[in-house]
C-alpha positions as CSV (number, residue, x, y, z in Angstrom):
1,M,115.0,83.0,140.3
2,Q,117.9,85.3,141.3
3,L,118.5,88.6,139.7
4,T,121.9,90.3,139.5
5,K,123.1,93.3,137.6
6,G,125.1,92.8,134.5
7,A,127.0,95.3,132.2
8,K,125.3,98.6,131.7
9,G,122.8,97.8,134.4
10,A,121.1,95.0,132.6
11,D,119.4,92.4,134.7
12,I,120.9,88.9,134.3
13,H,118.8,85.9,135.3
14,K,120.3,83.1,137.2
15,G,119.1,79.7,138.4
16,C,117.8,78.0,135.3
17,T,116.4,74.5,135.0
18,E,118.0,72.0,132.7
19,K,114.9,69.9,132.0
20,G,112.1,70.4,129.5
21,A,108.7,71.6,130.7
22,D,105.5,72.9,129.3
23,I,105.3,76.7,129.5
24,H,101.9,78.4,128.9
25,I,102.0,82.2,128.5
26,Q,98.5,83.6,128.7
27,S,97.3,86.6,126.7
28,S,96.0,89.3,129.0
29,Q,93.0,89.9,126.7
30,N,91.7,86.5,125.8
31,N,93.8,83.9,127.6
32,A,95.2,82.5,124.4
33,I,98.1,80.2,124.8
34,I,101.0,81.5,122.7
35,M,103.5,78.7,123.3
36,G,103.6,75.1,124.2
37,T,106.6,72.9,125.0
38,V,110.0,74.4,124.8
39,Q,113.4,73.1,125.8
40,F,115.0,74.7,128.8
41,K,118.5,76.0,128.8
42,T,121.6,73.9,128.2
43,K,124.2,73.3,130.8
44,N,127.1,75.6,131.3
45,M,125.6,78.5,129.4
46,R,126.2,81.9,131.0
47,P,123.2,83.9,132.4
48,N,120.9,85.7,130.0
49,I,121.3,89.4,129.3
50,V,117.9,91.0,130.0
51,A,117.9,94.8,130.4
52,S,114.2,95.1,131.3
53,P,112.7,91.9,132.8
54,E,109.6,93.9,133.9
55,K,108.7,94.3,130.2
56,A,108.1,90.6,129.7
57,A,104.3,90.9,129.6
58,A,104.5,93.5,126.9
59,G,106.8,91.3,124.9
60,H,104.4,88.3,125.3
61,Q,101.6,90.5,123.9
62,K,103.6,91.5,120.9
63,I,104.6,87.9,120.2
64,D,101.0,86.7,120.5
65,W,99.9,89.4,118.0
66,V,102.4,88.3,115.3
67,R,101.6,84.7,116.0
68,R,98.0,85.4,115.1
69,N,99.2,87.0,111.8
70,M,101.8,84.4,110.8
71,P,99.7,81.4,109.7
72,I,102.5,79.6,107.9
73,L,104.6,79.5,111.0
74,R,101.6,78.4,113.0
75,Q,101.2,75.4,110.7
76,L,104.9,74.6,110.9
77,E,104.8,74.9,114.7
78,S,102.0,72.3,114.8
79,E,104.0,70.0,112.5
80,F,107.2,70.5,114.4
81,R,105.6,69.8,117.7
82,Q,104.6,66.3,116.5
83,Q,107.7,65.5,114.4
84,Q,110.4,67.0,116.7
85,P,112.8,67.6,113.7
86,F,115.3,69.5,115.9
87,A,115.4,67.2,118.8
88,G,118.8,67.1,120.4
89,K,120.0,70.0,118.2
90,R,121.3,73.4,119.3
91,V,120.3,76.4,117.2
92,L,121.6,79.9,117.3
93,V,119.3,82.6,115.9
94,C,121.0,85.9,115.1
95,V,118.4,88.2,113.4
96,H,116.9,91.6,114.3
97,L,115.6,90.7,117.7
98,E,111.9,91.7,117.7
99,A,108.6,89.9,117.9
100,K,108.7,88.1,114.6
101,T,112.2,86.8,115.2
102,A,111.0,85.6,118.6
103,R,108.2,83.6,116.9
104,L,110.8,81.8,114.7
105,A,113.0,81.0,117.7
106,L,110.0,79.6,119.6
107,V,108.9,77.5,116.6
108,M,112.4,76.0,116.5
109,A,112.2,75.3,120.2
110,T,108.8,73.7,119.8
111,G,110.5,71.4,117.3
112,G,112.9,70.2,119.9
113,A,115.8,72.6,119.6
114,Q,117.7,74.2,122.4
115,V,117.9,77.8,121.2
116,A,120.2,80.7,121.8
117,V,119.1,84.1,120.5
118,T,121.0,87.3,119.9
119,G,120.5,90.4,117.9
120,S,122.0,91.3,114.5
121,N,121.8,95.1,115.2
122,P,121.8,96.8,118.5
123,G,119.4,99.5,117.2
124,S,116.7,97.0,116.4
125,T,116.7,94.9,119.5
126,K,113.5,95.2,121.5
127,D,114.1,94.8,125.3
128,D,110.5,93.6,125.9
129,I,111.0,90.8,123.4
130,V,114.3,89.8,125.1
131,A,112.5,89.7,128.4
132,A,109.7,87.5,127.0
133,L,112.1,85.0,125.5
134,D,114.0,84.8,128.8
135,A,110.7,84.1,130.6
136,Q,109.9,81.4,128.1
137,G,113.1,79.5,128.8
138,L,115.4,80.4,125.9
139,H,119.0,81.6,126.1
140,V,119.0,85.3,125.0
141,Y,121.8,87.8,124.9
142,A,121.0,91.3,123.6
143,R,119.9,94.7,124.7
144,H,118.7,97.8,122.8
145,G,121.4,100.4,122.2
146,A,124.3,98.1,122.9
147,S,127.7,99.3,121.5
148,L,129.1,97.3,118.6
149,A,131.7,95.8,120.9
150,E,128.9,94.7,123.3
151,M,126.9,93.3,120.4
152,R,129.9,91.2,119.3
153,E,130.3,90.1,122.9
154,H,126.6,89.0,123.0
155,M,127.1,87.1,119.8
156,G,130.0,85.3,121.4
157,F,127.9,84.4,124.4
158,A,125.2,82.9,122.1
159,L,127.9,80.9,120.3
160,E,128.8,79.2,123.6
161,I,125.8,77.0,122.9
162,H,128.0,75.2,120.4
163,P,125.4,75.4,117.6
164,H,124.5,72.7,115.2
165,L,122.5,75.2,113.1
166,V,122.8,78.9,112.6
167,I,120.1,81.3,111.5
168,D,122.0,84.4,110.4
169,D,121.2,87.9,109.2
170,G,124.1,89.7,107.5
171,G,126.6,86.9,108.0
172,D,128.1,88.1,111.3
173,I,127.8,84.7,113.1
174,V,129.3,82.9,110.1
175,E,132.2,85.3,110.0
176,L,132.8,84.8,113.8
177,L,132.8,81.1,113.3
178,H,135.5,81.4,110.7
179,G,137.6,83.9,112.8
180,S,137.8,84.7,116.4
181,H,135.2,82.1,117.5
182,S,136.3,79.2,115.3
183,D,136.4,76.9,118.4
184,F,132.6,76.8,118.3
185,C,132.5,75.6,114.7
186,T,133.1,71.9,115.5
187,D,129.4,70.8,115.6
188,V,128.0,73.2,113.0
189,M,126.0,71.3,110.4
190,G,125.1,74.4,108.4
191,A,123.7,78.0,108.4
192,C,120.8,79.7,106.8
193,E,121.5,83.3,105.6
194,E,118.6,85.8,105.5
195,T,120.0,88.9,103.7
196,T,121.6,90.1,100.5
197,T,124.7,91.3,102.5
198,G,125.1,88.0,104.2
199,V,124.7,86.1,100.9
200,M,127.5,88.2,99.3
201,R,129.8,87.5,102.3
202,A,129.1,83.8,102.1
203,R,129.7,83.6,98.4
204,E,133.0,85.4,98.7
205,R,134.1,83.0,101.4
206,A,133.0,80.0,99.3
207,Q,134.8,81.3,96.2
208,A,137.9,81.5,98.2
209,G,137.5,77.9,99.4
210,A,137.3,79.1,103.0
211,L,133.8,78.1,104.0
212,A,133.7,75.4,106.7
213,F,130.1,74.3,106.4
214,P,127.1,74.6,104.0
215,V,125.2,77.8,103.9
216,M,121.7,78.0,102.6
217,L,121.0,81.2,100.7
218,I,117.6,82.1,101.9
219,N,117.7,85.5,100.3
220,G,117.8,83.9,96.8
221,A,114.5,82.2,97.2
222,R,111.6,83.8,95.3
223,C,109.4,83.6,98.4
224,K,112.1,85.7,100.1
225,Y,113.0,88.5,97.7
226,L,109.6,88.9,96.1
227,F,107.9,89.3,99.4
228,D,110.4,90.4,102.1
229,N,112.6,92.6,99.9
230,V,110.0,94.2,97.7
231,H,106.8,94.3,99.8
232,G,108.3,94.2,103.3
233,T,111.1,96.8,102.8
234,G,108.8,98.8,100.5
235,Q,106.1,99.2,103.2
236,S,108.2,99.3,106.4
237,V,110.7,101.9,105.3
238,W,108.0,104.5,104.7
239,D,106.1,103.5,107.8
240,A,109.3,104.3,109.7
241,M,109.9,107.6,107.9
242,M,106.4,108.8,108.4
243,R,106.3,107.8,112.1
244,S,109.7,109.5,112.7
245,T,108.9,112.8,110.8
246,N,105.1,113.1,110.7
247,L,105.6,114.5,107.2
248,V,103.9,113.7,103.9
249,L,105.6,111.8,101.0
250,A,103.2,113.1,98.3
251,G,104.8,115.8,96.1
252,K,108.3,115.2,97.5
253,T,111.3,114.3,95.3
254,I,112.8,111.1,96.7
255,T,116.1,109.5,95.6
256,I,116.5,105.8,96.0
257,V,120.2,104.8,95.9
258,G,120.3,101.2,94.7
259,F,117.7,99.5,92.6
260,G,117.9,95.9,93.8
261,W,114.8,94.2,95.1
262,C,114.7,96.3,98.2
263,G,115.2,99.6,96.3
264,R,112.6,98.6,93.8
265,G,110.1,98.0,96.6
266,C,110.9,101.3,98.3
267,A,110.5,103.2,95.0
268,L,107.2,101.4,94.2
269,R,105.6,102.3,97.5
270,A,106.8,105.9,97.6
271,A,105.6,106.5,94.0
272,G,102.2,105.0,95.0
273,L,102.1,107.6,97.8
274,G,102.6,110.4,95.3
275,A,106.3,111.0,95.5
276,K,108.5,111.9,92.5
277,M,111.2,109.3,92.1
278,I,114.8,109.4,91.2
279,V,117.0,106.3,91.1
280,C,120.8,106.2,91.3
281,E,122.5,103.0,90.2
282,V,126.0,101.8,89.1
283,D,124.6,98.7,87.4
284,A,123.6,99.7,83.9
285,V,121.0,97.0,83.6
286,K,119.3,98.0,86.8
287,A,119.5,101.7,85.8
288,A,117.8,101.0,82.5
289,D,115.2,99.0,84.3
290,A,114.5,101.9,86.6
291,A,114.2,104.2,83.6
292,M,111.8,101.9,81.9
293,T,109.7,101.7,85.1
294,G,109.2,105.4,84.8
295,Y,111.7,106.8,87.3
296,Q,114.3,109.5,86.6
297,V,117.8,108.1,86.6
298,M,120.9,110.3,87.2
299,P,124.3,110.4,89.1
300,L,124.0,110.5,92.8
301,L,125.6,114.0,93.3
302,E,123.1,115.5,90.9
303,A,120.2,113.7,92.6
304,C,121.3,115.0,96.0
305,E,120.9,118.6,94.8
306,K,117.2,117.9,93.9
307,S,116.0,115.6,96.6
308,D,113.8,116.1,99.6
309,I,114.5,112.6,100.8
310,V,117.6,110.5,100.1
311,L,117.4,106.7,101.0
312,T,120.4,104.4,100.7
313,V,119.7,100.7,99.8
314,T,123.0,99.5,98.6
315,G,124.9,97.4,101.1
316,V,128.0,99.5,100.2
317,R,130.0,101.3,102.8
318,G,130.2,105.1,102.4
319,T,127.5,105.4,99.8
320,L,126.8,108.9,101.0
321,G,129.8,111.1,102.0
322,S,130.9,114.6,102.4
323,A,130.5,115.7,98.8
324,H,126.9,114.5,98.9
325,F,126.0,116.2,102.1
326,E,127.4,119.5,100.9
327,A,125.2,119.3,97.8
328,M,122.0,118.6,99.7
329,K,119.3,121.3,100.1
330,D,117.9,122.6,103.3
331,G,115.5,120.3,105.1
332,V,116.5,117.1,103.4
333,L,115.7,113.8,105.1
334,I,118.5,111.2,105.0
335,A,117.9,107.5,105.8
336,N,119.4,104.1,105.3
337,A,117.5,100.9,104.5
338,G,120.6,98.8,103.7
339,H,122.0,96.2,106.1
340,F,124.8,98.1,107.7
341,R,124.8,101.5,109.4
342,N,128.0,102.5,107.4
343,E,126.2,103.2,104.1
344,I,125.9,106.8,105.4
345,D,129.2,108.2,106.5
346,V,127.8,109.6,109.8
347,D,131.3,110.6,111.0
348,A,131.8,112.8,108.0
349,L,128.4,114.4,108.5
350,Q,129.2,115.2,112.1
351,E,132.6,116.6,111.1
352,L,131.0,118.9,108.4
353,A,128.3,120.2,110.7
354,V,128.8,123.6,112.4
355,E,125.8,122.8,114.6
356,H,123.7,119.9,115.4
357,A,120.6,119.2,117.5
358,P,117.9,116.6,118.1
359,M,114.7,117.6,116.2
360,R,112.3,114.9,117.5
361,E,112.6,111.3,118.4
362,N,114.8,109.5,115.8
363,V,115.5,112.7,113.9
364,H,118.8,114.6,114.4
365,G,119.6,117.8,112.5
366,Y,123.0,118.8,111.2
367,Q,123.6,122.3,109.9
368,M,126.1,122.6,107.1
369,P,128.6,125.5,106.6
370,G,126.3,126.8,103.9
371,G,123.5,127.1,106.4
372,Q,121.3,124.2,105.2
373,W,120.0,121.7,107.8
374,L,120.2,118.0,107.0
375,H,118.1,115.6,109.0
376,L,119.4,112.1,109.7
377,I,116.8,109.5,110.5
378,G,117.5,106.8,113.0
379,D,121.2,107.8,113.3
380,G,121.9,106.0,110.0
381,N,120.7,102.6,111.3
382,I,118.3,100.4,109.3
383,V,115.4,102.8,109.4
384,N,112.5,100.4,109.2
385,I,113.7,98.5,112.2
386,A,115.4,101.2,114.2
387,C,112.4,103.6,113.9
388,A,109.5,101.2,113.5
389,D,108.6,97.5,113.9
390,G,110.4,96.2,110.8
391,H,108.6,94.2,108.1
392,P,104.9,93.3,108.5
393,A,104.2,90.0,110.2
394,E,102.6,88.4,107.1
395,I,105.8,89.2,105.1
396,M,108.2,87.7,107.7
397,D,105.9,84.6,107.8
398,T,107.2,83.6,104.4
399,S,110.8,84.5,105.1
400,F,110.9,82.7,108.5
401,A,109.1,79.7,107.1
402,L,111.9,79.4,104.6
403,Q,114.4,79.6,107.5
404,A,112.7,76.9,109.5
405,L,112.3,74.5,106.5
406,N,115.8,75.0,105.3
407,A,117.1,74.4,108.8
408,R,115.3,71.1,108.7
409,Y,116.7,70.4,105.3
410,L,120.2,70.9,106.6
411,I,119.6,68.3,109.3
412,E,118.2,65.8,106.9
413,H,120.8,66.3,104.1
414,H,123.9,67.5,105.9
415,A,125.8,64.3,105.1
416,A,125.4,65.0,101.4
417,L,126.2,68.7,101.6
418,P,129.9,69.6,101.6
419,P,131.0,73.1,102.6
420,G,129.7,75.7,100.1
421,V,126.7,77.9,99.3
422,Y,123.4,76.4,98.3
423,E,120.2,77.8,96.8
424,V,116.9,77.1,98.5
425,P,115.5,73.9,96.9
426,E,112.7,74.7,94.6
427,E,110.4,72.3,96.4
428,I,110.7,74.3,99.6
429,D,110.1,77.6,97.8
430,Q,107.0,76.1,96.2
431,Q,105.9,74.6,99.5
432,V,106.0,78.0,101.2
433,A,104.2,79.7,98.3
434,R,101.4,77.1,98.5
435,M,101.1,77.6,102.2
436,K,101.0,81.4,101.6
437,L,98.2,81.0,99.1
438,A,96.3,78.7,101.4
439,S,96.5,81.2,104.2
440,M,95.0,83.8,101.9
441,H,92.2,81.4,100.8
442,I,93.4,81.5,97.2
443,S,93.4,78.5,94.9
444,I,95.2,78.2,91.5
445,D,95.1,75.9,88.5
C-alpha cells in the first residue's frame, strides 16, 4: 500500500482492493477477533484521509473494548452477517468519529454495506479510530482538529460514495444533499437522524415541503432520549468536566441552560454529586418542571452572577454572550453540551478579554475588564466528546441499535415512504428495549 501526504500533512492511503475479503484484527491481549467480513472500497472513491496511520493498533484496541460492552450491536452483527440486509447498498455514516461510531460502521459493513465514514465535529474525531477504520477497509475522511471548511470538504468526499442510506448527526449531510451536493441525492433511499438539532432541521425542511427523501427521527425514540440524552449526556458531561479541571462538583452552584432531556440528565447527575442546581429555560412548562424537580429557576443573567459552572444545553446560537460573560464571577467554568460550538459566543468572549492564557489541557482562561477570570472548557465544543470519550458504550449500544434497525427498515419500506419525517416504529423501539433488558439479564411480566 502506497502512502502520500495529503492536506495538513495527513497520510492518505492509496492502492485499495475492490473485492470483498475476510479481515481479522487480533486484540493484542487475548487474540479476540473484533471483525469478520467487510466490503472493501467502492470504485472511483478518492483516497482516505488518515492523519496518523501508525495509531491503527490503538484504534483497534478501543473498538474491541466497546464491542465487548455493546451486546445489542454484537447480536445485530451476528444477525446481519447471516441475513446481509445491506448487500449492494452504500451507506454514509456521519457521526462523532470515535470508537462507538466505528462499531456501528463495522456492523453495517458486516451486513453487506459499502461504507464511507466522516466526522460530524472536528473536535470529536479520534485519529486512532480513523486509522483503524482505514486498516479495516472502509472509506474514511476525517482528522482531529480540522477546520470547519476542511470538515465540510471531508463530508463532500464521503458523499462521493453516492449513498443509498445516510446515518446523520446534526443534519449536516442531509443539508448538503439538499444544497451544494444535491448531485449525490439521486440514489438516497432515506436518512436516520441521531440528534435533537438534526431532528429540528429535518422537521423545518419537511414543513416547507423541501425534503427529498424520508428521514427517520431516531432522537424521538424512547430508547434514544431516555438513555442517550438523559443518562449518556448526564454522565459523560461531568466526566469531561472533571477530567479537564480536576475539580470537585460537590458544593458548587451549577447553572444548566436548557432543560430538555439532555439538560435534565446533566442536572440529575450534578445534583447527585452534591452540586446546587439552577436551571434557566424559556419554555414555561420545562421551567415549572425544573422547579418541581427541586431546582432553582431564574433568568440567565441572574444565574450567571451566582454560578461556579455554566453549562449550555440548548441547541441555540449565542446562548451565552457578552452581557453574560461580564456578569460572571471570578473562576467560573463555562462549557457547552449542545450540538453546535456556537451556543457560546467565543468570539465575543475573546473580544472582551484583556488577557487570555491556557490553564491546562482543554481549559483556556479569559480575564475580563473587571479582573475576573473565566475558564472556557474545550474551546466551546461539545464538552463530553471534545474533552472525554463521549457517551458510555452501553448507552450508545441502544442508540446505534436504533440506527442500524431503522436503516434496515428504510431499505425494506422505502417504496412506501414518500419524502418526509418519520418517527421510529414502536416495534423497533420495543425490540431494542427487550434486547437491552436481555443484555442486563432482566426479565419483566
